[in-house]
MARROTI-411949 format. One line per 4 residues: number of its first residue (from 0); their letters; for each residue x, z, y of N, C-alpha, C, O. Coordinates in nm, 3 decimals, m for minus. Layout:
N
NUM> A> X,Z,Y,X,Z,Y,X,Z,Y,X,Z,Y | ... .
REM end
This chain:
231
0> MAAA> 0.083,0.000,m0.120,0.000,0.000,0.000,0.087,0.000,0.125,0.060,m0.073,0.221 | 0.192,0.083,0.123,0.280,0.089,0.238,0.344,m0.045,0.264,0.358,m0.087,0.379 | 0.384,m0.116,0.156,0.450,m0.244,0.173,0.362,m0.343,0.246,0.411,m0.424,0.325 | 0.231,m0.339,0.222,0.139,m0.432,0.286,0.135,m0.412,0.437,0.145,m0.508,0.512 .
4> WVNA> 0.122,m0.287,0.482,0.114,m0.266,0.626,0.250,m0.286,0.692,0.257,m0.332,0.805 | 0.358,m0.252,0.623,0.492,m0.274,0.679,0.515,m0.422,0.702,0.573,m0.462,0.803 | 0.470,m0.504,0.607,0.484,m0.649,0.623,0.399,m0.700,0.740,0.445,m0.783,0.818 | 0.276,m0.649,0.752,0.191,m0.689,0.864,0.252,m0.646,0.997,0.249,m0.721,1.095 .
8> FSTA> 0.306,m0.525,1.001,0.368,m0.473,1.122,0.487,m0.560,1.161,0.509,m0.587,1.280 | 0.564,m0.603,1.063,0.682,m0.686,1.090,0.644,m0.824,1.140,0.705,m0.874,1.236 | 0.546,m0.887,1.078,0.512,m1.026,1.111,0.416,m1.038,1.229,0.436,m1.122,1.317 | 0.313,m0.955,1.232,0.212,m0.964,1.338,0.243,m0.873,1.456,0.194,m0.897,1.567 .
12> GYAL> 0.324,m0.769,1.434,0.357,m0.677,1.541,0.263,m0.559,1.553,0.274,m0.480,1.647 | 0.170,m0.546,1.458,0.079,m0.432,1.462,0.021,m0.408,1.322,0.023,m0.496,1.237 | m0.031,m0.287,1.302,m0.101,m0.251,1.179,m0.206,m0.147,1.214,m0.190,m0.071,1.310 | m0.314,m0.143,1.136,m0.428,m0.055,1.164,m0.451,0.045,1.052,m0.434,0.012,0.934 .
16> WPEL> m0.490,0.167,1.089,m0.534,0.271,0.995,m0.674,0.315,1.036,m0.688,0.376,1.142 | m0.776,0.288,0.958,m0.912,0.331,0.995,m0.931,0.482,0.990,m1.018,0.535,1.059 | m0.851,0.553,0.909,m0.872,0.696,0.892,m0.738,0.769,0.890,m0.686,0.801,0.783 | m0.683,0.794,1.007,m0.558,0.870,1.014,m0.586,1.019,1.033,m0.512,1.103,0.982 .
20> MTAL> m0.693,1.051,1.107,m0.728,1.190,1.135,m0.876,1.214,1.104,m0.957,1.123,1.114 | m0.909,1.338,1.068,m1.048,1.375,1.044,m1.119,1.403,1.177,m1.055,1.416,1.281 | m1.251,1.411,1.171,m1.329,1.443,1.292,m1.289,1.580,1.347,m1.279,1.598,1.468 | m1.267,1.676,1.257,m1.226,1.809,1.301,m1.091,1.805,1.371,m1.073,1.868,1.475 .
24> QCDE> m0.996,1.730,1.315,m0.865,1.717,1.378,m0.876,1.651,1.515,m0.805,1.688,1.608 | m0.964,1.553,1.527,m0.986,1.488,1.656,m1.039,1.587,1.758,m0.993,1.590,1.872 | m1.135,1.669,1.717,m1.192,1.769,1.808,m1.086,1.868,1.853,m1.077,1.901,1.971 | m1.007,1.916,1.758,m0.904,2.016,1.791,m0.799,1.957,1.884,m0.755,2.024,1.978 .
28> LAES> m0.758,1.833,1.859,m0.659,1.770,1.946,m0.715,1.749,2.086,m0.647,1.775,2.185 | m0.839,1.702,2.095,m0.901,1.679,2.225,m0.911,1.809,2.305,m0.888,1.809,2.426 | m0.945,1.919,2.238,m0.953,2.048,2.305,m0.816,2.092,2.356,m0.805,2.146,2.466 | m0.713,2.069,2.276,m0.577,2.108,2.316,m0.530,2.027,2.436,m0.469,2.082,2.528 .
32> VASA> m0.557,1.897,2.435,m0.517,1.813,2.548,m0.595,1.853,2.673,m0.539,1.858,2.783 | m0.724,1.880,2.658,m0.805,1.922,2.773,m0.751,2.051,2.833,m0.750,2.066,2.955 | m0.708,2.143,2.749,m0.651,2.268,2.798,m0.520,2.242,2.872,m0.496,2.302,2.977 | m0.436,2.153,2.818,m0.309,2.121,2.883,m0.330,2.048,3.014,m0.246,2.055,3.103 .
36> ASGA> m0.444,1.979,3.027,m0.472,1.899,3.146,m0.559,1.972,3.247,m0.614,1.909,3.337 | m0.572,2.103,3.233,m0.667,2.177,3.315,m0.639,2.165,3.465,m0.731,2.181,3.546 | m0.514,2.137,3.502,m0.481,2.123,3.644,m0.460,1.980,3.687,m0.400,1.955,3.791 | m0.509,1.885,3.607,m0.481,1.744,3.635,m0.587,1.677,3.720,m0.582,1.555,3.739 .
40> DGRA> m0.683,1.752,3.773,m0.783,1.699,3.866,m0.861,1.582,3.809,m0.887,1.484,3.880 | m0.898,1.590,3.682,m0.984,1.488,3.624,m0.920,1.352,3.607,m0.991,1.251,3.604 | m0.789,1.345,3.596,m0.723,1.217,3.578,m0.766,1.149,3.449,m0.793,1.215,3.348 | m0.771,1.016,3.453,m0.805,0.939,3.334,m0.683,0.913,3.247,m0.696,0.857,3.138 .
44> GLRN> m0.566,0.952,3.295,m0.444,0.935,3.217,m0.351,1.053,3.237,m0.344,1.109,3.346 | m0.278,1.090,3.132,m0.184,1.202,3.139,m0.050,1.158,3.081,m0.044,1.075,2.990 | 0.057,1.216,3.134,0.192,1.188,3.085,0.258,1.317,3.038,0.206,1.427,3.058 | 0.373,1.301,2.975,0.462,1.413,2.941,0.396,1.516,2.850,0.425,1.635,2.860 .
48> LLQT> 0.307,1.471,2.762,0.233,1.564,2.677,0.319,1.629,2.570,0.279,1.732,2.514 | 0.434,1.573,2.539,0.522,1.637,2.441,0.574,1.770,2.495,0.611,1.859,2.419 | 0.576,1.783,2.628,0.623,1.907,2.689,0.510,2.000,2.731,0.529,2.121,2.739 | 0.393,1.943,2.758,0.284,2.025,2.811,0.179,2.063,2.707,0.098,2.153,2.731 .
52> CPAV> 0.177,1.995,2.592,0.073,2.019,2.492,0.137,2.036,2.354,0.172,1.937,2.290 | 0.152,2.160,2.306,0.215,2.183,2.176,0.145,2.109,2.061,0.212,2.069,1.966 | 0.014,2.091,2.068,m0.058,2.022,1.960,m0.015,1.877,1.949,m0.009,1.822,1.838 | 0.015,1.813,2.061,0.063,1.675,2.058,0.203,1.670,1.997,0.233,1.581,1.917 .
56> RDLA> 0.286,1.764,2.035,0.421,1.771,1.978,0.413,1.793,1.826,0.487,1.730,1.750 | 0.325,1.882,1.783,0.310,1.909,1.640,0.261,1.784,1.566,0.308,1.754,1.456 | 0.167,1.712,1.626,0.116,1.591,1.562,0.225,1.486,1.548,0.235,1.420,1.445 | 0.307,1.470,1.651,0.416,1.371,1.646,0.516,1.403,1.536,0.583,1.313,1.484 .
60> QSPT> 0.527,1.532,1.500,0.621,1.574,1.397,0.553,1.599,1.262,0.618,1.643,1.168 | 0.424,1.572,1.253,0.349,1.600,1.130,0.390,1.506,1.017,0.435,1.395,1.044 | 0.374,1.548,0.892,0.409,1.461,0.779,0.337,1.328,0.781,0.396,1.225,0.747 | 0.210,1.327,0.820,0.134,1.202,0.823,0.196,1.101,0.917,0.217,0.985,0.882 .
64> VRDI> 0.227,1.146,1.038,0.287,1.056,1.137,0.431,1.024,1.100,0.475,0.909,1.113 | 0.505,1.123,1.053,0.645,1.100,1.017,0.657,0.996,0.906,0.747,0.913,0.908 | 0.567,0.999,0.809,0.572,0.902,0.699,0.556,0.759,0.752,0.627,0.669,0.710 | 0.462,0.740,0.844,0.440,0.608,0.901,0.561,0.562,0.981,0.609,0.450,0.964 .
68> ISAA> 0.610,0.648,1.069,0.720,0.609,1.156,0.849,0.589,1.077,0.926,0.498,1.109 | 0.872,0.670,0.976,0.992,0.653,0.894,0.989,0.519,0.822,1.092,0.452,0.810 | 0.872,0.479,0.773,0.860,0.350,0.705,0.879,0.235,0.802,0.932,0.130,0.765 | 0.837,0.253,0.927,0.845,0.146,1.026,0.982,0.136,1.092,1.032,0.026,1.115 .
72> LGGS> 1.043,0.253,1.122,1.165,0.254,1.203,1.284,0.322,1.137,1.396,0.311,1.186 | 1.261,0.392,1.026,1.368,0.469,0.964,1.353,0.617,0.990,1.285,0.658,1.084 | 1.417,0.697,0.908,1.401,0.842,0.913,1.456,0.909,1.037,1.420,1.024,1.064 | 1.542,0.842,1.113,1.600,0.904,1.232,1.516,0.884,1.357,1.551,0.936,1.463 .
76> ARCV> 1.407,0.809,1.348,1.322,0.784,1.465,1.252,0.912,1.509,1.212,0.994,1.426 | 1.237,0.927,1.639,1.170,1.043,1.696,1.073,0.999,1.806,1.083,0.887,1.856 | 0.982,1.087,1.841,0.885,1.057,1.946,0.953,1.071,2.083,1.013,1.174,2.112 | 0.942,0.969,2.166,1.011,0.968,2.295,0.914,0.967,2.413,0.956,0.977,2.528 .
80> KALW> 0.785,0.956,2.386,0.686,0.958,2.495,0.548,0.983,2.437,0.515,0.937,2.327 | 0.466,1.057,2.512,0.326,1.079,2.474,0.238,1.064,2.596,0.256,1.135,2.696 | 0.142,0.972,2.588,0.048,0.946,2.697,m0.095,0.968,2.647,m0.122,0.964,2.527 | m0.185,0.991,2.740,m0.326,1.012,2.709,m0.409,0.924,2.800,m0.394,0.927,2.922 .
84> FDKT> m0.497,0.844,2.739,m0.587,0.758,2.815,m0.731,0.802,2.788,m0.770,0.823,2.673 | m0.809,0.817,2.893,m0.946,0.867,2.880,m1.040,0.778,2.960,m1.069,0.805,3.076 | m1.089,0.671,2.896,m1.187,0.583,2.959,m1.325,0.648,2.952,m1.366,0.696,2.847 | m1.394,0.648,3.065,m1.529,0.702,3.074,m1.613,0.606,3.159,m1.556,0.514,3.219 .
88> PGAN> m1.745,0.624,3.166,m1.824,0.539,3.256,m1.775,0.544,3.400,m1.791,0.447,3.475 | m1.717,0.657,3.441,m1.666,0.669,3.577,m1.522,0.625,3.594,m1.474,0.615,3.707 | m1.453,0.599,3.486,m1.314,0.551,3.489,m1.302,0.442,3.384,m1.246,0.463,3.276 | m1.354,0.327,3.418,m1.368,0.216,3.323,m1.284,0.099,3.374,m1.332,0.014,3.449 .
92> WSVS> m1.158,0.096,3.333,m1.064,m0.002,3.388,m1.034,m0.113,3.287,m1.066,m0.103,3.169 | m0.972,m0.217,3.338,m0.921,m0.324,3.252,m0.771,m0.336,3.273,m0.718,m0.297,3.378 | m0.702,m0.390,3.174,m0.557,m0.412,3.182,m0.530,m0.555,3.138,m0.571,m0.596,3.029 | m0.462,m0.631,3.222,m0.434,m0.771,3.190,m0.325,m0.782,3.083,m0.262,m0.682,3.048 .
96> WHQD> m0.303,m0.902,3.033,m0.203,m0.924,2.929,m0.065,m0.880,2.978,m0.022,m0.917,3.087 | 0.004,m0.802,2.895,0.135,m0.750,2.935,0.209,m0.700,2.812,0.155,m0.694,2.702 | 0.335,m0.663,2.833,0.417,m0.594,2.734,0.455,m0.458,2.791,0.462,m0.442,2.913 | 0.482,m0.360,2.705,0.529,m0.229,2.750,0.681,m0.233,2.756,0.747,m0.243,2.652 .
100> LMIA> 0.736,m0.226,2.876,0.878,m0.254,2.895,0.959,m0.136,2.948,1.080,m0.148,2.964 | 0.896,m0.022,2.975,0.966,0.090,3.039,0.980,0.208,2.943,0.894,0.234,2.859 | 1.091,0.279,2.957,1.114,0.402,2.882,1.141,0.516,2.980,1.178,0.492,3.095 | 1.121,0.639,2.935,1.143,0.757,3.018,1.276,0.822,2.980,1.307,0.839,2.862 .
104> VQQR> 1.354,0.858,3.082,1.484,0.922,3.060,1.494,1.048,3.146,1.413,1.069,3.237 | 1.594,1.131,3.117,1.605,1.258,3.188,1.658,1.243,3.330,1.612,1.310,3.422 | 1.756,1.154,3.347,1.815,1.132,3.479,1.852,0.986,3.495,1.876,0.915,3.398 | 1.857,0.943,3.621,1.900,0.806,3.647,2.052,0.796,3.640,2.124,0.869,3.707 .
108> HDAP> 2.099,0.704,3.557,2.240,0.667,3.550,2.244,0.516,3.531,2.187,0.464,3.435 | 2.311,0.446,3.619,2.318,0.301,3.606,2.397,0.263,3.482,2.504,0.318,3.455 | 2.344,0.167,3.407,2.408,0.120,3.284,2.376,m0.028,3.269,2.269,m0.072,3.309 | 2.468,m0.106,3.210,2.444,m0.249,3.193,2.314,m0.276,3.116,2.291,m0.218,3.010 .
112> GYTA> 2.232,m0.364,3.170,2.109,m0.402,3.103,1.991,m0.311,3.129,1.880,m0.341,3.084 | 2.010,m0.202,3.201,1.903,m0.108,3.232,1.863,m0.126,3.378,1.942,m0.098,3.468 | 1.742,m0.174,3.401,1.701,m0.218,3.534,1.562,m0.165,3.570,1.498,m0.094,3.492 | 1.518,m0.202,3.691,1.382,m0.173,3.738,1.349,m0.024,3.736,1.245,0.017,3.685 .
116> WSLK> 1.438,0.056,3.791,1.418,0.200,3.793,1.294,0.238,3.875,1.264,0.175,3.976 | 1.224,0.341,3.829,1.109,0.393,3.902,1.087,0.539,3.864,1.146,0.588,3.768 | 1.003,0.607,3.941,0.963,0.744,3.910,0.814,0.746,3.880,0.734,0.691,3.956 | 0.775,0.808,3.769,0.635,0.822,3.733,0.608,0.971,3.711,0.655,1.030,3.614 .
120> QGVP> 0.532,1.029,3.802,0.506,1.173,3.802,0.636,1.251,3.792,0.647,1.349,3.718 | 0.735,1.205,3.869,0.862,1.274,3.880,0.961,1.246,3.769,1.073,1.298,3.772 | 0.924,1.163,3.672,1.012,1.133,3.558,1.075,0.995,3.577,1.003,0.898,3.599 | 1.209,0.984,3.568,1.274,0.853,3.582,1.235,0.760,3.467,1.238,0.799,3.350 .
124> HVKP> 1.200,0.638,3.502,1.170,0.533,3.404,1.259,0.413,3.431,1.296,0.386,3.545 | 1.293,0.341,3.324,1.382,0.226,3.337,1.346,0.123,3.231,1.295,0.156,3.124 | 1.373,m0.002,3.263,1.353,m0.109,3.165,1.483,m0.129,3.089,1.583,m0.170,3.149 | 1.486,m0.102,2.959,1.609,m0.118,2.880,1.624,m0.262,2.834,1.534,m0.344,2.855 .
128> PVAV> 1.736,m0.295,2.771,1.750,m0.427,2.711,1.640,m0.453,2.608,1.589,m0.360,2.545 | 1.605,m0.579,2.591,1.498,m0.616,2.497,1.528,m0.566,2.357,1.436,m0.530,2.283 | 1.656,m0.562,2.319,1.692,m0.517,2.184,1.647,m0.373,2.159,1.610,m0.339,2.047 | 1.650,m0.289,2.262,1.603,m0.150,2.247,1.452,m0.148,2.225,1.403,m0.079,2.135 .
132> LARM> 1.380,m0.223,2.306,1.234,m0.229,2.293,1.190,m0.287,2.160,1.090,m0.245,2.102 | 1.266,m0.384,2.110,1.230,m0.451,1.984,1.238,m0.358,1.865,1.179,m0.385,1.761 | 1.311,m0.248,1.879,1.325,m0.153,1.768,1.239,m0.028,1.787,1.257,0.071,1.716 | 1.145,m0.033,1.881,1.055,0.079,1.905,0.917,0.052,1.843,0.887,m0.060,1.802 .
136> AALR> 0.836,0.155,1.839,0.698,0.142,1.793,0.611,0.241,1.869,0.658,0.347,1.910 | 0.485,0.205,1.887,0.387,0.295,1.950,0.271,0.317,1.854,0.220,0.222,1.795 | 0.230,0.442,1.839,0.116,0.478,1.756,0.003,0.524,1.848,0.017,0.624,1.919 | m0.107,0.451,1.847,m0.223,0.482,1.932,m0.334,0.540,1.844,m0.388,0.471,1.757 .
140> IHLD> m0.366,0.667,1.865,m0.465,0.738,1.784,m0.594,0.752,1.864,m0.593,0.803,1.976 | m0.705,0.705,1.806,m0.833,0.705,1.876,m0.911,0.833,1.846,m0.931,0.870,1.731 | m0.953,0.899,1.952,m1.033,1.021,1.939,m1.183,0.993,1.948,m1.265,1.083,1.932 | m1.219,0.867,1.974,m1.358,0.824,1.981,m1.371,0.688,1.913,m1.272,0.615,1.902 .
144> DCGP> m1.492,0.655,1.869,m1.515,0.521,1.816,m1.484,0.417,1.924,m1.516,0.438,2.041 | m1.423,0.308,1.884,m1.391,0.201,1.978,m1.431,0.068,1.916,m1.354,0.006,1.842 | m1.553,0.024,1.948,m1.605,m0.102,1.898,m1.590,m0.212,2.000,m1.523,m0.194,2.102 | m1.651,m0.327,1.977,m1.633,m0.443,2.064,m1.685,m0.425,2.205,m1.642,m0.495,2.296 .
148> QNGP> m1.779,m0.331,2.225,m1.836,m0.310,2.358,m1.764,m0.201,2.438,m1.802,m0.172,2.551 | m1.661,m0.140,2.379,m1.598,m0.023,2.441,m1.454,m0.049,2.483,m1.372,0.043,2.483 | m1.422,m0.173,2.518,m1.290,m0.205,2.571,m1.176,m0.186,2.473,m1.077,m0.123,2.509 | m1.186,m0.237,2.350,m1.076,m0.219,2.254,m0.951,m0.294,2.298,m0.958,m0.390,2.375 .
152> LRVL> m0.838,m0.249,2.248,m0.713,m0.320,2.276,m0.719,m0.458,2.212,m0.763,m0.473,2.098 | m0.673,m0.558,2.286,m0.661,m0.694,2.235,m0.513,m0.727,2.224,m0.435,m0.693,2.313 | m0.474,m0.793,2.117,m0.333,m0.826,2.095,m0.318,m0.973,2.062,m0.411,m1.038,2.013 | m0.198,m1.026,2.090,m0.162,m1.163,2.052,m0.065,m1.153,1.936,0.054,m1.130,1.957 .
156> PGSH> m0.113,m1.171,1.811,m0.030,m1.150,1.693,0.099,m1.233,1.697,0.098,m1.351,1.731 | 0.209,m1.167,1.660,0.338,m1.234,1.652,0.413,m1.245,1.783,0.528,m1.289,1.783 | 0.351,m1.208,1.894,0.417,m1.224,2.024,0.532,m1.128,2.045,0.613,m1.147,2.136 | 0.541,m1.024,1.963,0.648,m0.925,1.978,0.784,m0.981,1.945,0.885,m0.924,1.986 .
160> GRGE> 0.791,m1.090,1.871,0.919,m1.143,1.826,0.980,m1.247,1.916,1.075,m1.316,1.877 | 0.926,m1.262,2.038,0.971,m1.369,2.127,1.040,m1.317,2.253,1.057,m1.393,2.349 | 1.078,m1.192,2.254,1.147,m1.137,2.370,1.052,m1.099,2.482,0.933,m1.080,2.460 | 1.108,m1.089,2.602,1.030,m1.052,2.720,0.972,m1.177,2.786,1.041,m1.277,2.803 .
164> FDDA> 0.845,m1.169,2.824,0.777,m1.280,2.891,0.764,m1.252,3.041,0.741,m1.138,3.081 | 0.777,m1.358,3.123,0.737,m1.343,3.262,0.586,m1.370,3.271,0.523,m1.403,3.171 | 0.531,m1.357,3.391,0.385,m1.369,3.406,0.335,m1.506,3.363,0.231,m1.516,3.298 | 0.408,m1.611,3.399,0.364,m1.747,3.366,0.365,m1.769,3.215,0.273,m1.828,3.159 .
168> DTAA> 0.472,m1.722,3.150,0.481,m1.739,3.004,0.373,m1.657,2.933,0.318,m1.701,2.832 | 0.345,m1.538,2.985,0.240,m1.455,2.926,0.105,m1.524,2.935,0.029,m1.526,2.838 | 0.074,m1.581,3.051,m0.053,m1.652,3.069,m0.062,m1.773,2.977,m0.168,m1.800,2.920 | 0.049,m1.846,2.963,0.049,m1.964,2.876,0.029,m1.924,2.731,m0.044,m1.991,2.657 .
172> LAAR> 0.093,m1.815,2.690,0.078,m1.768,2.552,m0.066,m1.724,2.525,m0.123,m1.757,2.421 | m0.124,m1.652,2.620,m0.261,m1.604,2.603,m0.361,m1.719,2.595,m0.468,m1.706,2.537 | m0.325,m1.833,2.654,m0.414,m1.949,2.653,m0.412,m2.024,2.520,m0.506,m2.096,2.488 | m0.304,m2.006,2.443,m0.294,m2.083,2.319,m0.296,m2.000,2.190,m0.313,m2.056,2.082 .
176> VAPV> m0.280,m1.869,2.201,m0.283,m1.782,2.083,m0.416,m1.707,2.079,m0.456,m1.646,2.177 | m0.483,m1.713,1.965,m0.612,m1.645,1.952,m0.592,m1.493,1.951,m0.517,m1.442,1.867 | m0.655,m1.421,2.042,m0.639,m1.275,2.045,m0.716,m1.207,1.932,m0.814,m1.261,1.880 | m0.669,m1.089,1.895,m0.738,m1.005,1.797,m0.780,m0.876,1.866,m0.698,m0.812,1.932 .
180> ECEL> m0.906,m0.839,1.851,m0.954,m0.712,1.905,m0.935,m0.603,1.801,m0.981,m0.615,1.687 | m0.867,m0.496,1.840,m0.835,m0.387,1.746,m0.943,m0.279,1.754,m0.926,m0.177,1.819 | m1.053,m0.305,1.685,m1.163,m0.209,1.681,m1.129,m0.099,1.580,m1.080,m0.126,1.470 | m1.154,0.025,1.619,m1.121,0.138,1.533,m1.227,0.246,1.544,m1.284,0.267,1.652 .
184> PRGG> m1.254,0.316,1.434,m1.344,0.431,1.440,m1.269,0.554,1.490,m1.146,0.553,1.502 | m1.342,0.657,1.519,m1.282,0.785,1.556,m1.186,0.830,1.446,m1.221,0.830,1.328 | m1.065,0.870,1.487,m0.964,0.912,1.391,m0.877,0.800,1.340,m0.781,0.824,1.266 | m0.908,0.676,1.377,m0.826,0.562,1.337,m0.705,0.547,1.427,m0.697,0.609,1.533 .
188> ALLM> m0.611,0.463,1.385,m0.488,0.447,1.462,m0.436,0.304,1.453,m0.461,0.232,1.357 | m0.364,0.267,1.556,m0.298,0.137,1.567,m0.149,0.161,1.586,m0.109,0.234,1.677 | m0.067,0.100,1.502,0.078,0.101,1.520,0.117,m0.035,1.574,0.079,m0.137,1.518 | 0.194,m0.038,1.684,0.228,m0.166,1.745,0.368,m0.164,1.803,0.422,m0.058,1.836 .
192> RPLL> 0.425,m0.281,1.816,0.551,m0.298,1.885,0.526,m0.302,2.036,0.430,m0.367,2.079 | 0.608,m0.235,2.117,0.588,m0.241,2.262,0.594,m0.383,2.319,0.530,m0.412,2.420 | 0.671,m0.471,2.255,0.682,m0.608,2.303,0.563,m0.695,2.264,0.555,m0.809,2.308 | 0.472,m0.644,2.183,0.351,m0.719,2.149,0.267,m0.736,2.275,0.233,m0.637,2.341 .
196> VHSS> 0.233,m0.858,2.309,0.150,m0.882,2.428,0.009,m0.830,2.401,m0.052,m0.865,2.300 | m0.042,m0.748,2.492,m0.171,m0.684,2.470,m0.245,m0.664,2.603,m0.186,m0.671,2.710 | m0.375,m0.640,2.592,m0.459,m0.618,2.709,m0.582,m0.539,2.666,m0.601,m0.514,2.547 | m0.664,m0.501,2.762,m0.796,m0.444,2.729,m0.891,m0.474,2.843,m0.853,m0.475,2.960 .
200> ARAA> m1.017,m0.499,2.808,m1.119,m0.530,2.907,m1.194,m0.403,2.945,m1.186,m0.301,2.876 | m1.266,m0.410,3.055,m1.358,m0.302,3.089,m1.464,m0.292,2.979,m1.506,m0.394,2.923 | m1.507,m0.173,2.950,m1.611,m0.155,2.849,m1.742,m0.215,2.898,m1.785,m0.190,3.010 | m1.806,m0.294,2.812,m1.934,m0.355,2.847,m2.046,m0.251,2.845,m2.138,m0.256,2.926 .
204> LPQR> m2.038,m0.159,2.751,m2.130,m0.046,2.742,m2.047,0.081,2.750,m2.012,0.138,2.646 | m2.013,0.125,2.870,m1.914,0.232,2.886,m1.951,0.360,2.814,m2.057,0.419,2.838 | m1.864,0.402,2.726,m1.870,0.531,2.661,m1.730,0.589,2.666,m1.636,0.521,2.705 | m1.717,0.712,2.628,m1.584,0.772,2.632,m1.493,0.706,2.528,m1.535,0.680,2.416 .
208> RRVL> m1.368,0.681,2.568,m1.270,0.622,2.477,m1.136,0.690,2.502,m1.059,0.647,2.588 | m1.109,0.796,2.425,m0.986,0.871,2.441,m0.883,0.823,2.339,m0.913,0.807,2.221 | m0.761,0.801,2.387,m0.653,0.751,2.303,m0.527,0.831,2.331,m0.488,0.847,2.447 | m0.463,0.880,2.226,m0.331,0.940,2.236,m0.229,0.833,2.199,m0.234,0.776,2.090 .
212> HLEF> m0.137,0.805,2.290,m0.038,0.698,2.274,0.099,0.763,2.257,0.152,0.825,2.349 | 0.158,0.748,2.138,0.288,0.806,2.106,0.390,0.694,2.087,0.365,0.600,2.012 | 0.505,0.703,2.154,0.611,0.603,2.138,0.728,0.664,2.063,0.763,0.781,2.083 | 0.790,0.582,1.977,0.897,0.629,1.889,1.017,0.535,1.896,1.004,0.415,1.917 .
216> SAET> 1.135,0.595,1.878,1.259,0.517,1.873,1.363,0.594,1.793,1.363,0.717,1.788 | 1.452,0.519,1.730,1.568,0.579,1.663,1.696,0.551,1.741,1.806,0.581,1.696 | 1.679,0.492,1.859,1.792,0.444,1.938,1.866,0.559,2.007,1.803,0.652,2.058 | 1.999,0.551,2.009,2.080,0.639,2.093,2.113,0.561,2.220,2.176,0.456,2.214 .
220> LPAP> 2.070,0.612,2.335,2.093,0.542,2.460,2.239,0.556,2.502,2.305,0.653,2.465 | 2.290,0.459,2.578,2.431,0.465,2.620,2.454,0.583,2.714,2.385,0.597,2.815 | 2.552,0.668,2.682,2.583,0.784,2.765,2.617,0.738,2.907,2.680,0.634,2.926 | 2.573,0.818,3.005,2.507,0.949,2.996,2.353,0.941,2.994,2.288,1.043,3.017 .
224> LVWY> 2.294,0.825,2.969,2.148,0.816,2.960,2.098,0.894,2.838,2.157,0.887,2.730 | 1.988,0.967,2.856,1.927,1.046,2.749,1.776,1.030,2.758,1.719,1.032,2.867 | 1.710,1.014,2.644,1.564,1.009,2.642,1.506,1.132,2.711,1.562,1.242,2.699 | 1.395,1.116,2.781,1.329,1.231,2.843,1.280,1.327,2.735,1.289,1.449,2.751 .
228> DFV> 1.227,1.272,2.628,1.188,1.350,2.509,1.247,1.282,2.387,1.265,1.160,2.385 | 1.277,1.359,2.285,1.325,1.305,2.157,1.295,1.409,2.051,1.381,1.488,2.013 | 1.168,1.406,2.001,1.124,1.515,1.913,1.068,1.460,1.782,1.026,1.537,1.695 .
REM end
């Protein structure tokens, strides 16, 4: 069974699990994140959850998640970022076709191939060489049902193996490659390569759509650069 999804992940750039977590686990995780976000003023997105929410840190290190990530990236891979997305009728956004190109580090240090520095909620972010991104993976765990009317993630299969795209190339690719909508039930998960071109539409029938987004890497960054988290 593992070989089948590993092959799909390698060739298409993504794999799906309809049942990664139980309903009870989803409820407990949502409560923990809500508690950690008590001072976030109702934001629809949260960062740095590996440091602010012990339950997220525990999940990233759990046997279930570790088994998946070890099969995808090797046993030395660790979680390097945790984000939370909370789509609601009052926060119903769309995201155009793009790739995830930024990583979080502890401090800014100029290094060859590391560009486009920025600060996100006080944390330095940088675009690493494509080779670093190509060896990463993101696990998106759904805390709510996400069907065709609720803004599911759309992906362009196989686009992860073509390097970084500029806006024109991304638009051209989206025009000729048939997208796949990644519909998932509550407790389901999507494993994807950050370089996989993806997007999401506004929900047609807005309901809550909470997603925990965990990024993993086994990469050692060039000194003195250090991952912001590595757990």
